[in-house]
KERORO-844929 format. One record per residue (C-alpha): x, y, z; residue number from 1; residue in one letter. Coordinates in nm, 4 decimals, padded with zeros to 6 digits. Layout:
N
{{X; Y; Z}; NUM; "a"};
...
***
This chain:
117
{{07.3804; 00.3936; 03.8864}; 1; "m"};
{{07.3049; 00.6381; 04.1675}; 2; "s"};
{{07.4704; 00.6588; 04.5102}; 3; "f"};
{{07.1933; 00.4347; 04.6425}; 4; "t"};
{{07.3092; 00.1402; 04.4323}; 5; "g"};
{{06.9930; 00.1627; 04.2221}; 6; "l"};
{{06.9513; 00.2366; 03.8540}; 7; "g"};
{{06.7355; 00.5313; 03.7502}; 8; "l"};
{{06.4141; 00.3277; 03.7070}; 9; "g"};
{{06.4699; 00.1456; 04.0346}; 10; "e"};
{{06.5428; 00.4738; 04.2115}; 11; "y"};
{{06.2227; 00.6283; 04.0725}; 12; "r"};
{{06.0204; 00.3264; 04.1900}; 13; "a"};
{{06.1876; 00.3360; 04.5304}; 14; "h"};
{{06.1200; 00.7055; 04.5900}; 15; "t"};
{{05.7591; 00.6668; 04.4767}; 16; "t"};
{{05.7125; 00.3651; 04.7053}; 17; "a"};
{{05.8553; 00.5691; 04.9935}; 18; "q"};
{{05.6016; 00.8446; 04.9266}; 19; "h"};
{{05.3166; 00.5933; 04.9267}; 20; "v"};
{{05.4290; 00.4206; 05.2465}; 21; "v"};
{{05.5020; 00.7447; 05.4296}; 22; "h"};
{{05.1650; 00.8837; 05.3160}; 23; "g"};
{{04.9857; 00.5866; 05.4730}; 24; "v"};
{{05.1762; 00.6229; 05.8007}; 25; "v"};
{{05.1359; 01.0013; 05.8132}; 26; "i"};
{{04.7601; 00.9603; 05.7624}; 27; "g"};
{{04.7594; 00.7067; 06.0471}; 28; "y"};
{{04.9391; 00.9506; 06.2770}; 29; "r"};
{{04.7218; 01.2489; 06.1805}; 30; "l"};
{{04.4023; 01.0525; 06.2431}; 31; "t"};
{{04.4723; 00.8443; 06.5533}; 32; "l"};
{{04.5978; 00.9874; 06.8810}; 33; "r"};
{{04.8003; 00.7588; 07.1093}; 34; "r"};
{{04.7680; 00.4771; 06.8567}; 35; "a"};
{{05.0192; 00.1917; 06.8623}; 36; "p"};
{{05.3495; 00.3065; 06.7187}; 37; "l"};
{{05.4111; 00.2399; 06.3496}; 38; "v"};
{{05.7554; 00.3296; 06.2176}; 39; "e"};
{{05.9118; 00.3347; 05.8730}; 40; "t"};
{{06.2634; 00.3435; 05.7379}; 41; "t"};
{{06.4281; 00.2710; 05.4049}; 42; "h"};
{{06.7540; 00.1389; 05.2680}; 43; "s"};
{{06.9176; 00.4817; 05.2428}; 44; "e"};
{{06.8787; 00.5264; 05.6201}; 45; "l"};
{{06.9220; 00.1675; 05.7383}; 46; "d"};
{{07.2256; -00.0230; 05.6111}; 47; "a"};
{{07.0710; -00.3548; 05.7203}; 48; "t"};
{{06.8156; -00.3238; 05.4394}; 49; "l"};
{{06.9102; -00.4208; 05.0840}; 50; "p"};
{{06.8915; -00.1393; 04.8257}; 51; "p"};
{{06.5383; -00.0429; 04.7244}; 52; "g"};
{{06.3692; -00.1736; 05.0389}; 53; "r"};
{{06.1373; -00.0096; 05.2910}; 54; "i"};
{{06.0646; -00.1399; 05.6419}; 55; "r"};
{{05.7339; -00.0786; 05.8183}; 56; "v"};
{{05.7391; -00.1850; 06.1834}; 57; "a"};
{{05.4578; -00.2232; 06.4349}; 58; "a"};
{{05.5585; -00.3676; 06.7687}; 59; "g"};
{{05.7738; -00.6740; 06.7072}; 60; "e"};
{{05.6369; -00.7199; 06.3555}; 61; "h"};
{{05.7855; -00.5805; 06.0395}; 62; "e"};
{{05.6988; -00.5670; 05.6735}; 63; "l"};
{{05.9797; -00.5385; 05.4187}; 64; "i"};
{{05.8715; -00.3848; 05.0895}; 65; "i"};
{{06.0705; -00.4308; 04.7693}; 66; "c"};
{{05.9965; -00.1099; 04.5817}; 67; "s"};
{{06.0451; -00.2578; 04.2347}; 68; "m"};
{{05.7865; -00.5299; 04.3059}; 69; "a"};
{{05.5231; -00.2559; 04.3385}; 70; "w"};
{{05.6347; -00.0373; 04.0456}; 71; "d"};
{{05.3235; 00.1078; 03.8819}; 72; "g"};
{{05.0893; -00.0521; 04.1371}; 73; "r"};
{{05.0890; 00.2304; 04.3885}; 74; "w"};
{{04.7198; 00.2039; 04.4848}; 75; "d"};
{{04.7736; -00.1647; 04.5594}; 76; "e"};
{{05.0785; -00.0820; 04.7713}; 77; "l"};
{{04.8731; 00.1723; 04.9678}; 78; "d"};
{{04.6094; -00.0919; 05.0405}; 79; "g"};
{{04.8705; -00.3555; 05.1217}; 80; "h"};
{{05.0446; -00.1336; 05.3786}; 81; "v"};
{{04.7130; -00.0249; 05.5354}; 82; "r"};
{{04.6002; -00.3865; 05.5571}; 83; "g"};
{{04.9267; -00.4972; 05.7116}; 84; "w"};
{{04.9131; -00.2207; 05.9723}; 85; "i"};
{{04.5534; -00.3106; 06.0596}; 86; "l"};
{{04.6585; -00.6740; 06.1113}; 87; "e"};
{{04.9316; -00.5701; 06.3547}; 88; "h"};
{{04.7781; -00.2901; 06.5626}; 89; "v"};
{{04.4681; -00.2735; 06.7800}; 90; "d"};
{{04.2644; 00.0423; 06.7280}; 91; "l"};
{{04.0044; -00.0376; 06.9941}; 92; "r"};
{{03.9828; 00.2485; 07.2411}; 93; "g"};
{{04.2296; 00.4662; 07.0496}; 94; "v"};
{{04.1020; 00.8256; 07.0370}; 95; "p"};
{{04.0806; 01.0242; 06.7166}; 96; "l"};
{{04.2898; 01.3370; 06.6861}; 97; "t"};
{{04.1207; 01.6733; 06.6975}; 98; "s"};
{{04.2682; 01.7796; 06.3636}; 99; "t"};
{{04.0624; 01.8333; 06.0515}; 100; "r"};
{{04.3244; 01.6487; 05.8495}; 101; "r"};
{{04.2052; 01.2996; 05.9401}; 102; "r"};
{{04.2568; 01.0367; 05.6746}; 103; "d"};
{{03.9111; 00.9059; 05.5732}; 104; "p"};
{{04.0305; 00.5453; 05.5361}; 105; "l"};
{{04.1942; 00.5419; 05.8800}; 106; "w"};
{{03.8835; 00.7034; 06.0254}; 107; "r"};
{{03.6731; 00.4228; 05.8725}; 108; "a"};
{{03.9113; 00.1622; 06.0183}; 109; "a"};
{{03.8816; 00.3343; 06.3565}; 110; "w"};
{{03.5030; 00.3292; 06.3289}; 111; "r"};
{{03.5102; -00.0453; 06.2521}; 112; "d"};
{{03.7263; -00.1052; 06.5606}; 113; "a"};
{{03.5100; 00.1212; 06.7791}; 114; "n"};
{{03.1492; 00.0678; 06.6674}; 115; "p"};
{{03.0102; 00.2034; 06.9957}; 116; "w"};
{{03.1786; 00.5430; 06.9489}; 117; "a"};
***
Protein backbone atom coordinates (compact mmCIF):
# COMPACT_ATOMS: atom_id res chain seq x y z
CA UNK A 1 0.00 0.00 0.00
CA UNK A 2 1.38 3.40 -0.98
CA UNK A 3 1.02 6.70 0.90
CA UNK A 4 -2.04 7.43 -1.23
CA UNK A 5 -3.99 4.55 0.30
CA UNK A 6 -3.91 2.69 -3.02
CA UNK A 7 -2.32 -0.62 -3.90
CA UNK A 8 0.25 -0.73 -6.69
CA UNK A 9 -2.24 -1.61 -9.46
CA UNK A 10 -4.71 1.00 -8.25
CA UNK A 11 -1.94 3.60 -8.04
CA UNK A 12 -0.81 2.79 -11.60
CA UNK A 13 -4.40 3.14 -12.86
CA UNK A 14 -4.86 6.38 -10.95
CA UNK A 15 -1.69 8.01 -12.29
CA UNK A 16 -2.54 6.92 -15.84
CA UNK A 17 -6.08 8.28 -15.48
CA UNK A 18 -4.63 11.58 -14.24
CA UNK A 19 -2.41 11.78 -17.33
CA UNK A 20 -5.39 11.17 -19.60
CA UNK A 21 -7.62 13.72 -17.88
CA UNK A 22 -4.91 16.36 -17.65
CA UNK A 23 -4.04 15.76 -21.32
CA UNK A 24 -7.63 16.49 -22.33
CA UNK A 25 -7.75 19.68 -20.25
CA UNK A 26 -4.32 20.87 -21.39
CA UNK A 27 -5.39 20.38 -25.02
CA UNK A 28 -8.53 22.41 -24.27
CA UNK A 29 -6.46 25.24 -22.80
CA UNK A 30 -3.88 25.21 -25.60
CA UNK A 31 -6.58 25.36 -28.27
CA UNK A 32 -9.21 27.73 -26.89
CA UNK A 33 -8.47 31.24 -25.66
CA UNK A 34 -10.79 32.73 -23.02
CA UNK A 35 -12.83 29.53 -23.00
CA UNK A 36 -14.97 28.71 -19.97
CA UNK A 37 -12.79 27.55 -17.11
CA UNK A 38 -12.30 23.80 -16.70
CA UNK A 39 -10.36 22.68 -13.64
CA UNK A 40 -9.05 19.34 -12.43
CA UNK A 41 -7.84 17.97 -9.14
CA UNK A 42 -7.27 14.52 -7.69
CA UNK A 43 -7.44 12.74 -4.37
CA UNK A 44 -3.80 13.40 -3.48
CA UNK A 45 -4.47 17.16 -3.61
CA UNK A 46 -8.06 17.28 -2.36
CA UNK A 47 -8.85 15.43 0.87
CA UNK A 48 -12.59 15.60 0.12
CA UNK A 49 -12.11 13.07 -2.68
CA UNK A 50 -11.86 9.36 -1.88
CA UNK A 51 -8.57 7.67 -2.86
CA UNK A 52 -8.17 7.08 -6.59
CA UNK A 53 -10.60 9.78 -7.70
CA UNK A 54 -10.24 12.73 -10.06
CA UNK A 55 -12.56 15.75 -10.20
CA UNK A 56 -13.17 17.72 -13.39
CA UNK A 57 -15.13 20.92 -12.80
CA UNK A 58 -16.78 23.31 -15.24
CA UNK A 59 -18.80 26.08 -13.67
CA UNK A 60 -21.05 24.57 -11.01
CA UNK A 61 -20.84 21.11 -12.57
CA UNK A 62 -18.36 18.42 -11.68
CA UNK A 63 -17.45 14.97 -12.88
CA UNK A 64 -15.89 12.52 -10.42
CA UNK A 65 -13.80 9.83 -12.08
CA UNK A 66 -12.95 6.56 -10.33
CA UNK A 67 -9.59 5.68 -11.87
CA UNK A 68 -9.95 1.93 -11.41
CA UNK A 69 -13.26 1.93 -13.32
CA UNK A 70 -11.35 3.08 -16.41
CA UNK A 71 -8.27 0.85 -16.02
CA UNK A 72 -7.15 -0.22 -19.50
CA UNK A 73 -9.84 1.85 -21.23
CA UNK A 74 -7.86 5.06 -21.58
CA UNK A 75 -9.17 6.02 -25.04
CA UNK A 76 -12.71 5.69 -23.71
CA UNK A 77 -11.84 7.86 -20.71
CA UNK A 78 -10.42 10.52 -23.05
CA UNK A 79 -13.67 10.56 -25.03
CA UNK A 80 -15.79 10.52 -21.88
CA UNK A 81 -14.01 13.55 -20.39
CA UNK A 82 -14.13 15.46 -23.71
CA UNK A 83 -17.83 14.69 -24.06
CA UNK A 84 -18.57 15.77 -20.52
CA UNK A 85 -16.70 19.05 -20.97
CA UNK A 86 -18.56 19.74 -24.22
CA UNK A 87 -21.88 19.19 -22.42
CA UNK A 88 -20.96 21.73 -19.75
CA UNK A 89 -19.22 24.56 -21.62
CA UNK A 90 -20.32 26.78 -24.49
CA UNK A 91 -17.66 27.23 -27.15
CA UNK A 92 -19.69 29.64 -29.29
CA UNK A 93 -17.71 32.82 -29.86
CA UNK A 94 -14.62 31.51 -28.06
CA UNK A 95 -11.49 32.44 -30.03
CA UNK A 96 -8.81 29.92 -30.93
CA UNK A 97 -5.34 30.44 -29.54
CA UNK A 98 -2.58 31.54 -31.86
CA UNK A 99 -0.37 28.59 -30.93
CA UNK A 100 0.52 25.81 -33.32
CA UNK A 101 -0.11 23.28 -30.58
CA UNK A 102 -3.88 23.20 -30.96
CA UNK A 103 -5.53 19.91 -30.17
CA UNK A 104 -7.24 18.67 -33.37
CA UNK A 105 -10.27 17.27 -31.51
CA UNK A 106 -10.86 20.51 -29.60
CA UNK A 107 -10.41 22.45 -32.82
CA UNK A 108 -13.09 20.27 -34.45
CA UNK A 109 -15.41 20.86 -31.47
CA UNK A 110 -14.76 24.60 -31.81
CA UNK A 111 -15.56 24.43 -35.51
CA UNK A 112 -18.86 22.65 -34.76
CA UNK A 113 -19.77 25.38 -32.26
CA UNK A 114 -18.70 28.17 -34.63
CA UNK A 115 -19.69 27.06 -38.14
CA UNK A 116 -19.59 30.63 -39.47
CA UNK A 117 -15.92 31.08 -38.55
